[in-house]
N, C-alpha and C positions, 0 to 999 in steps of 0.2 A: 504494500500500500504506500502510495507516495506521501511525502511529508505534508503537502498542502491539503490532500484529501483527509488525512488523519487529523490535522489541525481543525479543519472545517467540521469534521464529525464530532470532535470534542466540544467545540463551541455550540453546535446544534444540540447536543445532548444536554449541555449545561443550560442552554436557553429553555429547552422543553421542561427540564426539571424545575427551574425557577418559575416559569410561567405556570406550570401545574401547581406549584406551591401557592402562587397567588390565587389561582382558581379555588384551591382548597380553602385558603384563608377567607375569601369572600363568601364561600359556601358555608363555612363555620359561622360567619357573622350573620347569616340568615338571608343571603341573596340567592336568587335563582341562577340557573346555569348561564343563560344569555346575559343577564345583568353582571354576573361574575366575569364572564368573558370580556364584555365591553369595558368593565372597570379595570381588568387586567391589561387590556390594550392601552387604556389611558395612563397606566403606570409607565409605559414606555416613553411617553412624551411629557411626563411630569404634570399631568392635569388630572390626577386621580380624584375621585369624589368619595370622601369618607363620611358623607352625611348619612345618618341613620345607623351608624356603627358605634358600638359602645366605646367610650373614651379611651380606655387602655386597649390599643389594638392587639390582636392575637399575634403570636410570634411569626406565623406564616406571612401575615401582611407586613409586619415590621421588616422581615427579611426581604420580601419581594419589593417593597417600595424603595429600598436602598440599592438592590442589585439589578433590577430590571432596567432602570435608566442607564446603567453602565453599558448595557448592550447597545443602546442607541448611540452613546458617546463613542464607544469603540468602533461602531460601524462608520460613523462620520470620520473619525481619525483614519481608519483603514482606507476609506474612499479617497480622502484628501492625499494621503501618502501615495497611493497608487497613481493618482492623477499627477502629482508633482514629480514622481519618478519618471513617468512616461514623458512629461513635458521636458524634463532635464535631459533625457536621452535624445529627444528630438532636437533640442538646442545644441547638444554636443555634436550630433551628426551634421547639423546645418552649419556649424562653425568649422568643422574639420574639412568639409568639402564645399568650398565657396563656389559661387556662380552656378549652382545647380538648382533645378526646380524640383520640389518635392510634392508629390500628390498624396494628400491625406484622405483617409477613409472617414 
């Protein structure tokens, strides 16, 4: 198995585990499945709605509300890094071979 595939698999398993934990936490708090799913998705973008949940949140929600946004932040950092690396390679090639026209996809 390649290194990139195994890294992606580990990240996917971690995401599914944390997302399932948030579903479990909202379900324990008394919400239905669809409401729990929607609220878990809101945790990814830092707009979670904790109205109607008892003041001390259960450990599942405490864990998920701190870990799930990290996946969003890491995805943005990964995208920006890949983009900047690609642009730097293009810049290096364009500087090493002057007077050429490059067709980009």
